[in-house]
VOZAMI-318385 format. One record per atom (N, C-alpha, C): residue number from 1; x, y, z; residue in three letters. Coordinates in steps of 0.05 Angstrom, whole numbers, plus 5000, padded with zeros to 4 digits. Example, Ala and Ser with C-alpha at 12.3 -4.5 7.8 and 13.67 -1.06 7.14 Angstrom:
# VOZAMI-318385
nr	xx	yy	zz	rest
1	5264	4886	5156	ALA;
1	5246	4910	5156	ALA;
1	5264	4934	5156	ALA;
2	5257	4955	5142	SER;
2	5273	4979	5143	SER;
2	5258	5001	5157	SER;
# end
This chain:
# VOZAMI-318385
nr	xx	yy	zz	rest
1	5225	4548	4840	MET;
1	5218	4568	4860	MET;
1	5204	4592	4847	MET;
2	5209	4597	4821	GLY;
2	5198	4620	4807	GLY;
2	5167	4618	4805	GLY;
3	5157	4594	4799	ILE;
3	5128	4591	4797	ILE;
3	5115	4594	4824	ILE;
4	5127	4583	4845	VAL;
4	5116	4586	4872	VAL;
4	5115	4616	4880	VAL;
5	5137	4631	4873	ALA;
5	5137	4659	4879	ALA;
5	5115	4674	4865	ALA;
6	5110	4667	4840	GLN;
6	5089	4680	4824	GLN;
6	5061	4673	4835	GLN;
7	5057	4648	4844	VAL;
7	5031	4640	4856	VAL;
7	5027	4655	4882	VAL;
8	5047	4656	4899	ILE;
8	5044	4671	4924	ILE;
8	5039	4700	4919	ILE;
9	5053	4711	4899	GLY;
9	5048	4739	4892	GLY;
9	5020	4744	4883	GLY;
10	5009	4724	4869	THR;
10	4981	4726	4859	THR;
10	4961	4727	4883	THR;
11	4967	4711	4903	VAL;
11	4950	4711	4928	VAL;
11	4952	4739	4941	VAL;
12	4976	4749	4943	GLY;
12	4980	4776	4954	GLY;
12	4965	4797	4939	GLY;
13	4965	4795	4913	ILE;
13	4951	4814	4895	ILE;
13	4921	4812	4900	ILE;
14	4911	4788	4903	ALA;
14	4882	4785	4907	ALA;
14	4873	4799	4933	ALA;
15	4890	4797	4953	LEU;
15	4883	4810	4978	LEU;
15	4885	4841	4975	LEU;
16	4906	4850	4962	LEU;
16	4909	4879	4958	LEU;
16	4887	4890	4940	LEU;
17	4878	4876	4920	LEU;
17	4856	4885	4904	LEU;
17	4830	4885	4919	LEU;
18	4827	4865	4937	ALA;
18	4802	4865	4953	ALA;
18	4800	4890	4970	ALA;
19	4823	4901	4977	SER;
19	4822	4926	4994	SER;
19	4810	4949	4979	SER;
20	4811	4949	4952	THR;
20	4799	4971	4937	THR;
20	4769	4969	4936	THR;
21	4757	4947	4944	LEU;
21	4729	4943	4942	LEU;
21	4714	4949	4968	LEU;
22	4728	4953	4989	VAL;
22	4715	4958	5015	VAL;
22	4711	4988	5019	VAL;
23	4692	4994	5035	ARG;
23	4685	5022	5040	ARG;
23	4696	5033	5067	ARG;
24	4703	5015	5085	ARG;
24	4713	5024	5111	ARG;
24	4743	5024	5112	ARG;
25	4754	5045	5123	ARG;
25	4783	5049	5125	ARG;
25	4796	5025	5140	ARG;
26	4785	5016	5162	VAL;
26	4797	4995	5177	VAL;
26	4799	4969	5160	VAL;
27	4778	4963	5145	LEU;
27	4779	4939	5128	LEU;
27	4799	4943	5105	LEU;
28	4799	4967	5094	LEU;
28	4818	4973	5072	LEU;
28	4846	4968	5081	LEU;
29	4854	4980	5103	LEU;
29	4881	4978	5113	LEU;
29	4887	4950	5123	LEU;
30	4867	4936	5135	GLY;
30	4872	4909	5144	GLY;
30	4877	4890	5122	GLY;
31	4861	4891	5101	LEU;
31	4867	4875	5077	LEU;
31	4893	4882	5065	LEU;
32	4900	4907	5064	ASP;
32	4925	4916	5053	ASP;
32	4948	4905	5069	ASP;
33	4946	4904	5096	ALA;
33	4967	4893	5113	ALA;
33	4972	4863	5107	ALA;
34	4951	4848	5105	VAL;
34	4954	4819	5099	VAL;
34	4965	4816	5071	VAL;
35	4955	4831	5052	GLY;
35	4966	4829	5025	GLY;
35	4995	4837	5024	GLY;
36	5003	4857	5039	SER;
36	5031	4866	5039	SER;
36	5049	4844	5052	SER;
37	5039	4831	5072	LEU;
37	5054	4809	5085	LEU;
37	5059	4787	5065	LEU;
38	5038	4779	5051	VAL;
38	5041	4758	5030	VAL;
38	5060	4767	5008	VAL;
39	5058	4792	5000	MET;
39	5077	4803	4980	MET;
39	5105	4802	4990	MET;
40	5109	4806	5016	GLY;
40	5136	4804	5027	GLY;
40	5148	4776	5023	GLY;
41	5131	4756	5026	ILE;
41	5140	4729	5020	ILE;
41	5147	4726	4991	ILE;
42	5130	4737	4974	HIS;
42	5135	4736	4945	HIS;
42	5162	4749	4938	HIS;
43	5167	4773	4950	TRP;
43	5192	4786	4944	TRP;
43	5216	4770	4955	TRP;
44	5213	4758	4978	ALA;
44	5235	4742	4989	ALA;
44	5242	4719	4970	ALA;
45	5221	4706	4958	LEU;
45	5226	4684	4940	LEU;
45	5240	4694	4914	LEU;
46	5235	4720	4907	LEU;
46	5248	4731	4883	LEU;
46	5276	4743	4890	LEU;
47	5283	4744	4915	GLY;
47	5308	4755	4924	GLY;
47	5309	4785	4924	GLY;
48	5286	4798	4926	ALA;
48	5284	4827	4926	ALA;
48	5283	4836	4955	ALA;
49	5307	4837	4968	THR;
49	5308	4843	4996	THR;
49	5298	4870	5005	THR;
50	5302	4890	4988	ALA;
50	5291	4917	4995	ALA;
50	5261	4916	4997	ALA;
51	5248	4902	4978	ALA;
51	5219	4901	4978	ALA;
51	5209	4884	5002	ALA;
52	5224	4864	5010	VAL;
52	5216	4849	5034	VAL;
52	5215	4868	5058	VAL;
53	5236	4883	5062	GLY;
53	5237	4902	5085	GLY;
53	5214	4922	5083	GLY;
54	5210	4933	5059	ILE;
54	5189	4953	5056	ILE;
54	5161	4941	5060	ILE;
55	5158	4916	5052	SER;
55	5132	4902	5056	SER;
55	5126	4900	5086	SER;
56	5146	4894	5102	ILE;
56	5142	4892	5131	ILE;
56	5135	4919	5142	ILE;
57	5149	4940	5132	ILE;
57	5144	4967	5142	ILE;
57	5115	4975	5134	ILE;
58	5106	4968	5110	VAL;
58	5079	4975	5102	VAL;
58	5058	4961	5120	VAL;
59	5063	4936	5128	VAL;
59	5045	4923	5146	VAL;
59	5043	4939	5172	VAL;
60	5065	4947	5183	ALA;
60	5065	4963	5208	ALA;
60	5050	4989	5204	ALA;
61	5054	5002	5181	MET;
61	5039	5027	5175	MET;
61	5009	5022	5173	MET;
62	5002	5001	5159	ASP;
62	4973	4995	5156	ASP;
62	4961	4991	5184	ASP;
63	4974	4975	5201	LEU;
63	4963	4970	5227	LEU;
63	4962	4996	5244	LEU;
64	4981	5013	5241	ALA;
64	4982	5038	5256	ALA;
64	4962	5058	5244	ALA;
65	4957	5056	5218	GLY;
65	4941	5076	5204	GLY;
65	4911	5072	5206	GLY;
66	4903	5052	5221	THR;
66	4874	5047	5223	THR;
66	4860	5069	5239	THR;
67	4875	5084	5255	ASP;
67	4864	5106	5270	ASP;
67	4883	5129	5271	ASP;
68	4880	5148	5252	PRO;
68	4899	5170	5250	PRO;
68	4898	5190	5273	PRO;
69	4878	5186	5292	ARG;
69	4877	5204	5315	ARG;
69	4898	5197	5336	ARG;
70	4909	5174	5334	ARG;
70	4929	5165	5354	ARG;
70	4957	5174	5347	ARG;
71	4970	5188	5366	ALA;
71	4997	5198	5361	ALA;
71	5016	5176	5354	ALA;
72	5014	5153	5368	TRP;
72	5033	5131	5363	TRP;
72	5030	5121	5334	TRP;
73	5006	5121	5324	GLY;
73	5002	5112	5297	GLY;
73	5015	5130	5277	GLY;
74	5012	5157	5281	ARG;
74	5025	5176	5264	ARG;
74	5055	5174	5266	ARG;
75	5066	5170	5290	LEU;
75	5095	5167	5293	LEU;
75	5106	5143	5279	LEU;
76	5091	5121	5280	VAL;
76	5100	5097	5265	VAL;
76	5102	5102	5235	VAL;
77	5081	5115	5225	ILE;
77	5080	5121	5197	ILE;
77	5102	5140	5188	ILE;
78	5105	5162	5203	ILE;
78	5126	5181	5197	ILE;
78	5153	5169	5200	ILE;
79	5157	5153	5222	GLY;
79	5182	5140	5226	GLY;
79	5189	5119	5206	GLY;
80	5169	5109	5191	ALA;
80	5173	5088	5171	ALA;
80	5191	5098	5149	ALA;
81	5190	5123	5142	LEU;
81	5206	5133	5120	LEU;
81	5236	5131	5125	LEU;
82	5246	5141	5148	PRO;
82	5275	5138	5153	PRO;
82	5283	5109	5156	PRO;
83	5264	5093	5168	VAL;
83	5270	5064	5171	VAL;
83	5272	5051	5144	VAL;
84	5254	5058	5126	ALA;
84	5255	5047	5098	ALA;
84	5281	5055	5084	ALA;
85	5289	5080	5088	CYS;
85	5314	5089	5076	CYS;
85	5338	5073	5087	CYS;
86	5338	5068	5113	LEU;
86	5359	5052	5125	LEU;
86	5359	5024	5114	LEU;
87	5335	5012	5113	VAL;
87	5333	4984	5102	VAL;
87	5343	4983	5074	VAL;
88	5335	5002	5057	VAL;
88	5344	5002	5029	VAL;
88	5374	5005	5027	VAL;
89	5385	5023	5044	ALA;
89	5414	5027	5044	ALA;
89	5429	5002	5052	ALA;
90	5418	4988	5072	LEU;
90	5432	4964	5082	LEU;
90	5431	4940	5063	LEU;
91	5409	4938	5047	VAL;
91	5406	4916	5029	VAL;
91	5408	4924	5000	VAL;
92	5419	4947	4995	TRP;
92	5420	4959	4968	TRP;
92	5428	4939	4947	TRP;
93	5411	4937	4926	SER;
93	5417	4919	4904	SER;
93	5416	4933	4877	SER;
94	5413	4960	4878	GLY;
94	5414	4976	4854	GLY;
94	5392	4997	4853	GLY;
95	5393	5013	4832	PRO;
95	5374	5036	4830	PRO;
95	5344	5028	4831	PRO;
96	5338	5004	4824	ALA;
96	5310	4995	4825	ALA;
96	5299	4997	4853	ALA;
97	5316	4994	4873	ASP;
97	5307	4997	4901	ASP;
97	5295	5024	4907	ASP;
98	5304	5044	4892	LEU;
98	5293	5071	4896	LEU;
98	5264	5072	4888	LEU;
99	5256	5057	4868	LEU;
99	5228	5056	4860	LEU;
99	5211	5045	4883	LEU;
100	5220	5024	4896	ALA;
100	5206	5013	4919	ALA;
100	5204	5034	4941	ALA;
101	5225	5049	4945	LEU;
101	5226	5069	4966	LEU;
101	5206	5092	4960	LEU;
102	5205	5100	4935	ILE;
102	5186	5121	4927	ILE;
102	5157	5111	4930	ILE;
103	5152	5087	4922	GLY;
103	5126	5075	4926	GLY;
103	5118	5074	4955	GLY;
104	5138	5067	4972	MET;
104	5133	5066	5001	MET;
104	5127	5094	5012	MET;
105	5140	5114	5002	ALA;
105	5134	5142	5011	ALA;
105	5105	5150	5005	ALA;
106	5096	5142	4981	ALA;
106	5068	5148	4974	ALA;
106	5048	5133	4992	ALA;
107	5055	5108	4999	ILE;
107	5039	5092	5017	ILE;
107	5038	5106	5044	ILE;
108	5061	5115	5054	ALA;
108	5062	5128	5080	ALA;
108	5044	5153	5080	ALA;
109	5045	5169	5059	GLY;
109	5028	5192	5056	GLY;
109	4998	5185	5057	GLY;
110	4991	5162	5044	SER;
110	4963	5154	5044	SER;
110	4954	5146	5072	SER;
111	4972	5133	5087	ARG;
111	4965	5124	5114	ARG;
111	4961	5148	5133	ARG;
112	4973	5170	5127	LEU;
112	4970	5194	5144	LEU;
112	4945	5210	5137	LEU;
113	4932	5203	5115	SER;
113	4909	5217	5105	SER;
113	4885	5210	5122	SER;
114	4870	5231	5129	ARG;
114	4845	5226	5144	ARG;
114	4822	5222	5125	ARG;
115	4822	5234	5102	GLY;
115	4800	5232	5083	GLY;
115	4804	5209	5063	GLY;
116	4782	5198	5054	GLN;
116	4783	5176	5036	GLN;
116	4796	5183	5009	GLN;
117	4790	5207	4999	ILE;
117	4801	5214	4972	ILE;
117	4831	5216	4973	ILE;
118	4842	5230	4992	ARG;
118	4871	5232	4993	ARG;
118	4884	5205	4998	ARG;
119	4873	5189	5016	LEU;
119	4884	5163	5022	LEU;
119	4885	5146	4997	LEU;
120	4863	5146	4982	ARG;
120	4862	5129	4958	ARG;
120	4878	5141	4935	ARG;
121	4880	5167	4933	ALA;
121	4896	5180	4911	ALA;
121	4925	5174	4915	ALA;
122	4935	5176	4940	LEU;
122	4963	5170	4945	LEU;
122	4969	5140	4942	LEU;
123	4950	5124	4950	ALA;
123	4953	5095	4945	ALA;
123	4955	5089	4915	ALA;
124	4938	5103	4900	THR;
124	4939	5100	4871	THR;
124	4966	5108	4860	THR;
125	4977	5130	4869	ALA;
125	5003	5140	4860	ALA;
125	5025	5120	4866	ALA;
126	5022	5106	4889	SER;
126	5043	5087	4896	SER;
126	5045	5063	4877	SER;
127	5024	5059	4861	ALA;
127	5024	5036	4842	ALA;
127	5044	5041	4819	ALA;
128	5050	5066	4813	VAL;
128	5068	5071	4790	VAL;
128	5096	5061	4795	VAL;
129	5109	5071	4817	PRO;
129	5137	5061	4821	PRO;
129	5138	5031	4828	PRO;
130	5117	5021	4842	TRP;
130	5117	4993	4848	TRP;
130	5114	4976	4822	TRP;
131	5098	4986	4803	GLY;
131	5095	4972	4778	GLY;
131	5122	4970	4763	GLY;
132	5136	4993	4762	LEU;
132	5162	4993	4749	LEU;
132	5182	4975	4764	LEU;
133	5180	4974	4790	TYR;
133	5197	4956	4805	TYR;
133	5191	4927	4798	TYR;
134	5166	4921	4795	GLY;
134	5158	4894	4787	GLY;
134	5169	4886	4760	GLY;
135	5169	4905	4741	VAL;
135	5180	4900	4715	VAL;
135	5210	4893	4718	VAL;
136	5224	4909	4733	ILE;
136	5253	4904	4736	ILE;
136	5259	4878	4750	ILE;
137	5244	4872	4771	MET;
137	5249	4848	4787	MET;
137	5237	4823	4776	MET;
138	5221	4825	4754	GLY;
138	5209	4802	4742	GLY;
138	5185	4791	4757	GLY;
139	5170	4809	4770	SER;
139	5147	4800	4785	SER;
139	5122	4805	4768	SER;
140	5113	4784	4756	ILE;
140	5089	4785	4740	ILE;
140	5065	4794	4757	ILE;
141	5061	4783	4781	PRO;
141	5038	4792	4797	PRO;
141	5040	4822	4804	PRO;
142	5064	4832	4809	GLN;
142	5066	4861	4816	GLN;
142	5059	4878	4792	GLN;
143	5068	4870	4768	MET;
143	5061	4885	4744	MET;
143	5031	4886	4740	MET;
144	5018	4863	4742	ILE;
144	4989	4862	4738	ILE;
144	4975	4878	4760	ILE;
145	4983	4872	4785	PHE;
145	4971	4886	4808	PHE;
145	4973	4916	4805	PHE;
146	4996	4926	4800	SER;
146	5000	4955	4799	SER;
146	4982	4968	4778	SER;
147	4979	4955	4756	THR;
147	4961	4965	4735	THR;
147	4932	4965	4744	THR;
148	4923	4942	4754	VAL;
148	4895	4939	4762	VAL;
148	4889	4957	4787	VAL;
149	4907	4957	4806	TYR;
149	4904	4973	4830	TYR;
149	4902	5003	4823	TYR;
150	4919	5012	4805	PHE;
150	4919	5040	4796	PHE;
150	4891	5047	4784	PHE;
151	4881	5029	4768	ILE;
151	4854	5034	4756	ILE;
151	4832	5032	4776	ILE;
152	4832	5011	4793	ALA;
152	4811	5007	4812	ALA;
152	4810	5030	4833	ALA;
153	4833	5036	4845	MET;
153	4834	5058	4864	MET;
153	4827	5084	4851	MET;
154	4836	5089	4827	GLY;
154	4830	5113	4813	GLY;
154	4800	5116	4809	GLY;
155	4787	5094	4801	ILE;
155	4758	5095	4798	ILE;
155	4744	5102	4824	ILE;
156	4754	5090	4846	SER;
156	4741	5095	4872	SER;
156	4744	5125	4880	SER;
157	4767	5137	4873	VAL;
157	4771	5165	4879	VAL;
157	4752	5182	4863	VAL;
158	4749	5176	4837	VAL;
158	4730	5191	4820	VAL;
158	4701	5188	4830	VAL;
159	4694	5164	4837	ARG;
159	4667	5159	4846	ARG;
159	4661	5174	4872	ARG;
160	4680	5174	4891	ILE;
160	4676	5188	4916	ILE;
160	4674	5218	4910	ILE;
161	4692	5228	4894	ALA;
161	4693	5257	4887	ALA;
161	4667	5266	4874	ALA;
162	4655	5249	4857	ARG;
162	4630	5255	4843	ARG;
162	4605	5251	4861	ARG;
163	4609	5238	4884	GLY;
163	4587	5233	4902	GLY;
163	4570	5209	4894	GLY;
164	4580	5192	4876	THR;
164	4565	5169	4867	THR;
164	4571	5144	4885	THR;
165	4590	5147	4903	TRP;
165	4598	5125	4920	TRP;
165	4607	5137	4946	TRP;
166	4596	5127	4969	HIS;
166	4603	5138	4995	HIS;
166	4616	5117	5012	HIS;
167	4641	5123	5021	PRO;
167	4653	5105	5040	PRO;
167	4636	5103	5065	PRO;
168	4636	5081	5078	ARG;
168	4621	5077	5103	ARG;
168	4640	5075	5127	ARG;
169	4647	5097	5139	PRO;
169	4664	5096	5162	PRO;
169	4649	5084	5186	PRO;
170	4665	5071	5204	ALA;
170	4653	5061	5228	ALA;
170	4643	5085	5244	ALA;
171	4625	5080	5263	ALA;
171	4613	5102	5278	ALA;
171	4634	5120	5291	ALA;
172	4655	5109	5302	GLY;
172	4676	5125	5315	GLY;
172	4693	5140	5295	GLY;
173	4693	5132	5270	GLU;
173	4709	5145	5250	GLU;
173	4694	5167	5234	GLU;
174	4668	5168	5237	ALA;
174	4652	5185	5220	ALA;
174	4661	5214	5221	ALA;
175	4670	5224	5243	THR;
175	4677	5252	5245	THR;
175	4706	5257	5236	THR;
176	4722	5237	5234	ILE;
176	4750	5241	5226	ILE;
176	4756	5232	5198	ILE;
177	4738	5219	5185	LEU;
177	4743	5208	5159	LEU;
177	4722	5217	5139	LEU;
178	4722	5243	5133	PRO;
178	4702	5253	5113	PRO;
178	4708	5241	5086	PRO;
179	4688	5234	5070	PRO;
179	4694	5222	5044	PRO;
179	4710	5240	5026	PRO;
180	4708	5266	5029	ASP;
180	4723	5284	5012	ASP;
180	4748	5294	5025	ASP;
181	4753	5286	5050	GLY;
181	4777	5290	5064	GLY;
181	4792	5316	5060	GLY;
182	4812	5321	5078	PRO;
182	4828	5345	5075	PRO;
182	4847	5343	5052	PRO;
# end
């Protein structure tokens, strides 16, 4: 089962990394949602129940976060934090679960961000606790992903900040998603 878990995790990673290459928020969060769902399967195969619950919560946040103008989307994202705390408390397997929870909090913050820089910077920050969690849980794909995601998202933040790369928001998002964001 270990090899299957690692292969499924690799597929999840590929989807999550693909999200760093897109310029539109909807596509970024959509790919992230699918990748998080696949990672939930990976974590289930490794027996990391806290990460399974958090992966499902991240999928809901991604789907809600595609339009930060909607109150229900913001409520889902804000409500995800206490739900994640409850999930972690119910399935507690040790201090490593706190790393997953901290990573989830950074993801929630990114989903509430209207600007591309803040969204991507907080997503970058989430890679640190998730990478450590991967080390503890024995997830080779998570360790690799966290490292590569941290670098790739970090590069996209720098490129946007320098003006050498411009996200392409959909027409309806142009006024709410400035590349340099709040």
